[in-house]
RODO-2510 file (C-alpha; in nm, 4 decimals, decimal comma):
residues 423
     n   res          X          Y          Z
     1     m     7,5239    11,9448    13,6737
     2     r     7,5864    11,8284    13,3162
     3     l     7,9520    11,7533    13,3954
     4     a     7,8477    11,5500    13,6996
     5     r     7,6101    11,3462    13,4807
     6     l     7,8948    11,2723    13,2399
     7     l     8,1113    11,1341    13,5211
     8     t     7,8483    10,9124    13,6864
     9     p     7,9826    10,5859    13,5345
    10     f     8,3040    10,6375    13,7324
    11     s     8,1085    10,5555    14,0471
    12     s     8,1452    10,1910    13,9354
    13     r     8,4825    10,0456    14,0354
    14     n     8,4863     9,8055    13,7414
    15     y     8,4286    10,0854    13,4939
    16     r     8,7084    10,2954    13,6491
    17     l     8,9470    10,0028    13,6062
    18     y     8,8338     9,9431    13,2492
    19     f     8,8656    10,3092    13,1525
    20     g     9,2137    10,3473    13,3008
    21     g     9,3561    10,0376    13,1364
    22     q     9,1836    10,0826    12,8032
    23     i     9,2903    10,4423    12,7396
    24     i     9,6581    10,3450    12,7739
    25     s     9,6103    10,0556    12,5341
    26     l     9,4169    10,2679    12,2829
    27     i     9,6981    10,5239    12,2660
    28     g     9,9264    10,2369    12,1688
    29     t     9,6745    10,1141    11,9130
    30     w     9,6602    10,4542    11,7420
    31     m    10,0395    10,4786    11,7454
    32     t    10,0507    10,1425    11,5683
    33     q     9,7898    10,2469    11,3120
    34     t     9,9807    10,5663    11,2329
    35     a    10,3087    10,3768    11,2052
    36     s    10,1595    10,1093    10,9792
    37     l     9,9969    10,3571    10,7411
    38     w    10,3147    10,5614    10,7106
    39     l    10,5345    10,2530    10,6727
    40     a    10,3054    10,1009    10,4096
    41     y    10,3135    10,4163    10,1994
    42     k    10,6872    10,4592    10,2516
    43     l    10,7568    10,1013    10,1424
    44     t    10,5303    10,1030     9,8371
    45     g    10,4241    10,4597     9,7440
    46     s    10,0905    10,3061     9,6439
    47     p     9,7468    10,4344     9,7560
    48     l     9,6066    10,0973     9,6470
    49     l     9,8325     9,9063     9,8873
    50     l     9,7364    10,1489    10,1627
    51     g     9,3821    10,0351    10,0962
    52     v     9,4938     9,6711    10,1066
    53     v     9,6493     9,7177    10,4517
    54     g     9,3282     9,8799    10,5780
    55     f     9,1241     9,6047    10,4128
    56     a     9,3276     9,3275    10,5775
    57     s     9,2965     9,4766    10,9252
    58     q     8,9196     9,5131    10,9186
    59     v     8,7635     9,2684    10,6732
    60     p     8,7509     8,9812    10,9286
    61     s     8,4976     9,1852    11,1287
    62     f     8,2784     9,1945    10,8198
    63     l     8,3114     8,8251    10,7365
    64     l     8,3089     8,6824    11,0900
    65     g     8,0972     8,9376    11,2771
    66     p     7,7675     8,7455    11,2923
    67     i     7,9398     8,4146    11,3749
    68     a     8,1480     8,5827    11,6453
    69     g     7,8299     8,7240    11,7972
    70     v     7,6823     8,3767    11,8420
    71     w     7,9838     8,2613    12,0432
    72     i     7,9988     8,5829    12,2440
    73     d     7,6415     8,5160    12,3597
    74     r     7,7355     8,1567    12,4487
    75     l     8,0716     8,2097    12,6249
    76     d     8,1957     8,3939    12,9316
    77     r     8,2493     8,7417    12,7836
    78     y     8,4930     8,8448    13,0586
    79     k     8,7279     8,5502    12,9979
    80     l     8,6955     8,5935    12,6224
    81     l     8,8066     8,9571    12,6528
    82     i     9,1176     8,8527    12,8460
    83     v     9,2062     8,6062    12,5699
    84     t     9,1637     8,8636    12,2914
    85     q     9,3812     9,1149    12,4760
    86     i     9,6626     8,8614    12,5156
    87     l     9,6459     8,7738    12,1447
    88     s     9,6487     9,1443    12,0494
    89     m     9,9581     9,1966    12,2619
    90     l    10,1388     8,9120    12,0841
    91     q    10,0426     9,0539    11,7437
    92     s    10,1874     9,3975    11,8268
    93     l    10,5064     9,2455    11,9660
    94     a    10,5465     9,0467    11,6436
    95     l    10,5285     9,3729    11,4441
    96     a    10,7871     9,5238    11,6796
    97     w    11,0168     9,2232    11,6287
    98     f    11,0233     9,2607    11,2495
    99     a    11,0436     9,6415    11,2538
   100     l    11,3226     9,6684    11,5128
   101     r    11,5282     9,4105    11,3219
   102     g    11,4814     9,6112    11,0015
   103     t    11,3259     9,3181    10,8133
   104     i    10,9641     9,4315    10,7952
   105     n    10,8021     9,4477    10,4522
   106     i    10,4557     9,5050    10,3083
   107     e    10,3728     9,1330    10,3299
   108     h    10,4400     9,1381    10,7061
   109     l    10,2147     9,4420    10,7461
   110     i     9,9305     9,2831    10,5512
   111     l     9,9468     8,9420    10,7215
   112     l     9,9794     9,0796    11,0750
   113     s     9,7044     9,3337    11,0051
   114     l     9,4869     9,0417    10,8988
   115     a     9,5726     8,8610    11,2251
   116     q     9,4683     9,1637    11,4298
   117     g     9,1491     9,1872    11,2284
   118     l     9,0635     8,8276    11,3202
   119     i     9,1154     8,9087    11,6873
   120     n     8,9090     9,2292    11,6626
   121     a     8,6156     9,0383    11,5134
   122     f     8,5692     8,8868    11,8608
   123     d     8,7255     9,1585    12,0764
   124     m     8,5191     9,4620    11,9763
   125     p     8,1665     9,3179    12,0156
   126     t     8,2787     9,1490    12,3385
   127     r     8,3836     9,4847    12,4848
   128     q     8,0623     9,6486    12,3646
   129     s     7,8565     9,3734    12,5267
   130     l     8,0453     9,3983    12,8573
   131     v     7,9874     9,7707    12,9107
   132     i     7,6521     9,6975    13,0716
   133     q     7,8328     9,4738    13,3254
   134     f     8,1071     9,7279    13,3930
   135     v     7,8561     9,9831    13,5232
   136     e     7,6599     9,9024    13,8373
   137     k     7,3479    10,0975    13,7422
   138     k     7,1766    10,0648    13,4059
   139     e     7,0930    10,4354    13,4041
   140     h     7,4692    10,4947    13,3731
   141     l     7,4929    10,2955    13,0488
   142     g     7,4459    10,5939    12,8163
   143     g     7,7111    10,7922    13,0041
   144     a     7,9482    10,4951    12,9857
   145     i     7,9020    10,4688    12,6086
   146     a     7,9709    10,8425    12,5732
   147     l     8,2784    10,8125    12,7961
   148     n     8,3964    10,5193    12,5851
   149     s     8,3740    10,7448    12,2798
   150     s     8,5613    11,0172    12,4692
   151     m     8,8283    10,7651    12,5690
   152     f     8,8603    10,6333    12,2149
   153     n     8,8950    10,9816    12,0712
   154     l     9,1264    11,1134    12,3422
   155     a     9,3531    10,8259    12,2458
   156     r     9,3005    10,9169    11,8792
   157     l     9,4055    11,2710    11,9665
   158     v     9,7231    11,1704    12,1490
   159     g     9,8195    10,8453    11,9741
   160     p     9,8673    10,9581    11,6115
   161     a    10,0539    11,2770    11,7100
   162     l    10,2800    11,0796    11,9444
   163     g    10,3140    10,8021    11,6898
   164     g    10,4177    11,0479    11,4190
   165     l    10,6885    11,1912    11,6437
   166     v    10,8163    10,8468    11,7419
   167     v    10,8226    10,7216    11,3812
   168     a    11,0055    11,0340    11,2612
   169     r    11,2675    11,0130    11,5359
   170     f    11,3050    10,6470    11,6321
   171     g    11,1192    10,4397    11,3732
   172     a    10,7964    10,2437    11,3578
   173     g    10,9310     9,9574    11,5705
   174     f    10,9124    10,1611    11,8899
   175     c    10,5450    10,2409    11,8234
   176     y    10,4730     9,8702    11,7903
   177     l    10,6710     9,7926    12,1062
   178     f    10,4803    10,0497    12,3117
   179     d    10,1524     9,9147    12,1786
   180     g    10,2423     9,5596    12,2742
   181     l    10,3404     9,6564    12,6275
   182     s    10,0321     9,8772    12,6691
   183     y     9,8070     9,5690    12,6741
   184     l     9,9524     9,4867    13,0157
   185     a     9,7524     9,7810    13,1543
   186     v     9,4269     9,6344    13,0230
   187     l     9,5048     9,2875    13,1511
   188     a     9,5955     9,4228    13,4952
   189     a     9,2658     9,6141    13,5095
   190     l     9,0572     9,3159    13,3978
   191     l     9,2159     9,0831    13,6527
   192     q     9,1212     9,3213    13,9368
   193     m     8,7505     9,3322    13,8433
   194     h     8,4627     9,1642    14,0236
   195     l     8,1738     9,1342    13,7784
   196     t     7,8227     9,0293    13,8687
   197     a     7,7150     8,7034    13,7122
   198     r     7,5084     8,7156    13,3940
   199     p     7,1507     8,5872    13,4152
   200     p     7,1191     8,2155    13,3319
   201     l     7,1553     8,1611    12,9604
   202     p     6,8784     7,9891    12,7635
   203     p     6,9487     7,6321    12,6471
   204     r     7,2050     7,6204    12,3702
   205     r     7,0917     7,5422    12,0211
   206     h     7,2859     7,4826    11,7027
   207     p     7,5049     7,7895    11,6289
   208     w     7,3444     7,8379    11,2877
   209     v     7,0004     7,8474    11,4492
   210     e     7,1164     8,1164    11,6931
   211     l     7,2872     8,3053    11,4101
   212     r     6,9662     8,3117    11,2044
   213     e     6,7719     8,4187    11,5119
   214     g     7,0072     8,7123    11,5777
   215     v     7,0102     8,8299    11,2166
   216     s     6,6324     8,7924    11,1877
   217     y     6,5815     8,9832    11,5116
   218     a     6,7920     9,2739    11,3852
   219     l     6,6494     9,2869    11,0339
   220     n     6,2854     9,2561    11,1401
   221     n     6,3066     9,5525    11,3804
   222     a     6,2969     9,8655    11,1668
   223     p     6,4847    10,0988    11,4104
   224     i     6,7626     9,8450    11,4729
   225     r     6,7887     9,7705    11,1014
   226     a     6,8058    10,1418    11,0141
   227     l     7,0772    10,2095    11,2727
   228     l     7,2870     9,9182    11,1468
   229     t     7,2529    10,0017    10,7776
   230     n     7,3201    10,3723    10,8274
   231     t     7,6293    10,2889    11,0313
   232     a     7,7545    10,0497    10,7640
   233     f     7,7028    10,2995    10,4811
   234     v     7,8783    10,5881    10,6565
   235     s     8,1632    10,3632    10,7685
   236     f     8,2093    10,2350    10,4132
   237     f     8,2218    10,5748    10,2453
   238     g     8,3074    10,8086    10,5323
   239     f     8,5520    10,6574    10,7786
   240     a     8,7541    10,4795    10,5113
   241     f     8,8978    10,8192    10,4099
   242     a     9,1550    10,7815    10,6928
   243     t     9,3383    10,5265    10,4787
   244     l     9,4317    10,8080    10,2384
   245     m     9,5829    11,0355    10,5044
   246     p     9,9455    10,9461    10,4158
   247     v     9,8779    11,0657    10,0596
   248     f     9,7604    11,4051    10,1896
   249     a    10,0462    11,4274    10,4405
   250     r    10,3251    11,3541    10,1925
   251     d    10,1947    11,4579     9,8509
   252     i     9,9488    11,7407     9,9236
   253     y    10,1166    11,9038    10,2265
   254     q    10,4757    11,7921    10,1555
   255     g    10,5210    11,6612    10,5091
   256     d    10,6499    11,3565    10,6948
   257     a    10,5069    11,1227    10,9592
   258     r    10,4595    11,4160    11,1970
   259     v    10,2168    11,5820    10,9535
   260     l    10,0327    11,2511    10,9210
   261     g    10,0017    11,2391    11,2993
   262     l     9,8628    11,5938    11,3087
   263     l     9,6033    11,5157    11,0412
   264     m     9,4898    11,2001    11,2186
   265     s     9,4731    11,3796    11,5533
   266     a     9,2767    11,6771    11,4160
   267     s     8,9516    11,4870    11,3735
   268     a     8,9953    11,3494    11,7259
   269     v     8,9732    11,7037    11,8671
   270     g     8,6205    11,7391    11,7351
   271     a     8,5332    11,3826    11,8281
   272     v     8,6248    11,4413    12,1919
   273     g     8,3975    11,7464    12,2028
   274     g     8,1118    11,5513    12,0458
   275     a     8,1532    11,2638    12,2899
   276     l     8,1603    11,4965    12,5906
   277     y     7,8379    11,6577    12,4716
   278     l     7,6664    11,3194    12,4409
   279     g     7,7763    11,2292    12,7921
   280     t     7,5819    11,5215    12,9358
   281     r     7,2505    11,4045    12,7850
   282     s     6,9984    11,2407    13,0163
   283     t     6,7519    11,1091    12,7568
   284     v     6,7469    10,9291    12,4251
   285     k     6,4904    11,1834    12,3071
   286     g     6,6242    11,3600    11,9999
   287     l     6,9127    11,1182    11,9303
   288     g     6,7678    11,0561    11,5846
   289     n     6,8220    11,4232    11,5067
   290     v     7,1735    11,4021    11,6544
   291     i     7,2526    11,1131    11,4200
   292     t     7,1287    11,3182    11,1231
   293     l     7,3320    11,6209    11,2325
   294     g     7,6391    11,4025    11,2794
   295     g     7,6159    11,2585    10,9296
   296     a     7,5689    11,6045    10,7777
   297     s     7,8642    11,7445    10,9747
   298     m     8,0864    11,4583    10,8704
   299     g     7,9911    11,4876    10,5032
   300     t     8,0426    11,8646    10,5006
   301     g     8,3799    11,8320    10,6724
   302     l     8,5013    11,5721    10,4217
   303     l     8,3858    11,7825    10,1281
   304     l     8,5662    12,0929    10,2540
   305     f     8,8790    11,8962    10,3525
   306     s     8,9073    11,7600     9,9994
   307     l     8,9229    12,1175     9,8664
   308     a     9,1635    12,2630    10,1258
   309     r     9,5304    12,3142    10,0420
   310     w     9,6450    12,4981    10,3584
   311     l     9,7287    12,2598    10,6424
   312     p     9,5734    12,4549    10,9363
   313     l     9,2478    12,5011    10,7407
   314     a     9,2425    12,1336    10,6477
   315     m     9,2883    12,0384    11,0128
   316     g     8,9935    12,2608    11,1029
   317     f     8,7718    12,0779    10,8556
   318     l     8,8866    11,7446    11,0014
   319     v     8,7670    11,8693    11,3413
   320     l     8,4214    11,8990    11,1843
   321     v     8,4554    11,5434    11,0498
   322     g     8,5431    11,4224    11,3991
   323     i     8,2448    11,5924    11,5617
   324     g     8,0074    11,4440    11,3067
   325     g     8,1527    11,0964    11,3218
   326     v     8,1241    11,0569    11,6966
   327     l     7,7763    11,2126    11,7137
   328     l     7,6545    10,9635    11,4570
   329     m     7,8288    10,6508    11,5851
   330     a     7,7959    10,7001    11,9619
   331     s     7,4295    10,8011    11,9336
   332     s     7,3578    10,4970    11,7166
   333     n     7,5378    10,2746    11,9683
   334     t     7,3375    10,4184    12,2589
   335     l     7,0061    10,3634    12,0806
   336     l     7,1011    10,0071    11,9879
   337     q     7,2073     9,9219    12,3438
   338     t     6,8789    10,0698    12,4667
   339     l     6,6584     9,8755    12,2260
   340     v     6,8240     9,5331    12,2124
   341     e     6,7286     9,2416    12,4378
   342     d     7,0184     9,1213    12,6556
   343     d     7,0185     8,7589    12,5375
   344     k     7,0747     8,8855    12,1818
   345     r     7,3159     9,1654    12,2738
   346     g     7,6311     8,9882    12,1578
   347     r     7,4817     8,9036    11,8194
   348     v     7,3427     9,2516    11,7578
   349     m     7,6648     9,4212    11,8698
   350     s     7,8623     9,1913    11,6418
   351     l     7,6428     9,3145    11,3556
   352     w     7,7180     9,6673    11,4765
   353     t     8,0912     9,5883    11,4676
   354     m     8,0432     9,4370    11,1240
   355     g     7,8857     9,7626    11,0083
   356     f     8,1175    10,0017    11,1946
   357     t     8,4579     9,8433    11,1321
   358     g     8,3748     9,5586    10,8957
   359     t     8,2589     9,7641    10,5977
   360     a     8,5447    10,0140    10,6329
   361     p     8,7997     9,7705    10,4797
   362     l     8,5887     9,7329    10,1695
   363     g     8,5677    10,1112    10,1580
   364     s     8,9451    10,1370    10,2101
   365     l     9,0077     9,9019     9,9208
   366     i     8,7683    10,0818     9,6869
   367     l     8,8771    10,4319     9,7899
   368     g     9,2426    10,3323     9,7541
   369     a     9,1807    10,2015     9,4028
   370     l     8,9746    10,5092     9,3140
   371     a     9,2404    10,7456     9,4526
   372     s     9,5061    10,5791     9,2373
   373     r     9,2966    10,6724     8,9316
   374     i     9,1389    11,0116     9,0106
   375     g     9,3515    11,1288     9,3059
   376     a     9,2910    11,1356     9,6811
   377     p     9,1214    11,4814     9,6953
   378     h     8,8541    11,3877     9,4400
   379     t     8,7977    11,0556     9,6161
   380     v     8,7383    11,2245     9,9518
   381     l     8,5070    11,4775     9,7817
   382     i     8,2881    11,1885     9,6607
   383     s     8,2913    11,0381    10,0108
   384     g     8,1656    11,3644    10,1570
   385     l     7,8791    11,3922     9,9104
   386     l     7,7685    11,0346     9,9808
   387     c     7,7695    11,0975    10,3574
   388     l     7,5503    11,4026    10,3075
   389     g     7,3105    11,1902    10,1031
   390     a     7,2967    10,9276    10,3796
   391     a     7,2175    11,1949    10,6405
   392     l     6,9277    11,3226    10,4304
   393     a     6,7892    10,9717    10,3766
   394     f     6,8023    10,8941    10,7513
   395     w     6,6316    11,2211    10,8396
   396     l     6,3454    11,1481    10,5987
   397     r     6,2851    10,8088    10,7707
   398     l     6,2913    10,9438    11,1265
   399     p     5,9144    10,9780    11,1850
   400     r     5,8517    10,6139    11,0905
   401     l     6,1485    10,4920    11,2950
   402     r     6,0302    10,6734    11,6086
   403     a     5,6863    10,5147    11,5780
   404     a     5,8380    10,1679    11,5322
   405     a     6,0745    10,2100    11,8314
   406     a     5,7966    10,2930    12,0806
   407     p     5,6692     9,9329    12,1289
   408     l     6,0243     9,7981    12,1477
   409     i     6,1049    10,0344    12,4345
   410     a     5,7796     9,9512    12,6118
   411     k     5,8643     9,5784    12,6146
   412     l     6,2115     9,6198    12,7661
   413     t     6,2658     9,4868    13,1189
   414     p     6,4294     9,6517    13,3065
   415     p     6,3496     9,9957    13,1609
   416     p     6,6021    10,1628    12,9291
   417     p     6,8946    10,3505    13,0845
   418     f     6,7622    10,6934    12,9883
   419     t     6,4267    10,8588    13,0367
   420     v     6,2435    10,8087    12,7082
   421     e     5,9996    11,0763    12,6088
   422     p     5,7862    11,1038    12,2959
   423     d     5,9545    11,3195    12,0361
***
């Protein structure tokens, strides 16, 4: 029964197409990320420049997120997604061109990472906003979000391990080439879809007016504000640790790109399990506790990983990090999508993207600089402690947040995708 509930979004043809195309593309994306991290550290040997590469790829989401959200609410989201996928394909093929010719350097990695970050500032909130159109029934929205997390983390399980093998045997260029070609699967899926038209949009106003409205809407609703700020904090101090994985792979465990791939895939194992669990839930009741548990699991996993010196044990602790990360992020996403009004969805989800991926580059830069001074293990230890502190702070606010969310849920038309019960 629980498994059947998880699979209900696949009853929508559009969602089946999206899932099939996107998982192929995401495997390529994770292969590219693994290749770029390894190549950056191989070219420079600098944890700081690893942080710079991570910063360049994600900071546009932080700087442009709110502005992107305004345009996503004004434009045809489906056509916009097609454009961003084409641009992403060209970016990956450009990386492949330089790498296969043997002329790639750290400047190429930074500039092309920045280009992909600019694309992602529009692409990620657009995809988040379209999920509700991909599924035919709103009660399937929560399952679709959980399946999206499963898809993302299945790709994170396969992509880094495969990328590490390809880099070790053939070089980074072949990872970039596969990634570029993988976007054809997404484009083919999108072009076969038949989406229902969005409700008529309200009259357009000046973009800055709509931007202020979206930001004010998010900040003046305590539950939405808490979900966004908690996401941003954990992303800044928690998820940015991935930037330091090449340091652990080469310097702590004396390995090559294959060890890096194993480390990056380990957390995906736990993340897949966490996402599958969320997909079996039929109610948003208790998701606040799930978010707290996820933050605590992630913080504990990071703390223990920083102390481990045996590779299999370290991978086990990364599984715990993966479970916690997906429980926190997917549950927060589900609650946001449940609470937000549709005409503001693009703007709120752009703020979500700003918090989820936009603060990570700042964290990457700071953690990279800190690791160059006190070492990667001590840096990750600090990250773990801060995540545990964030989980405690969120848990202490839960009673007030539940009370504030009740009138928001009552005003939603149509009703939220899950049965909502008092906690």
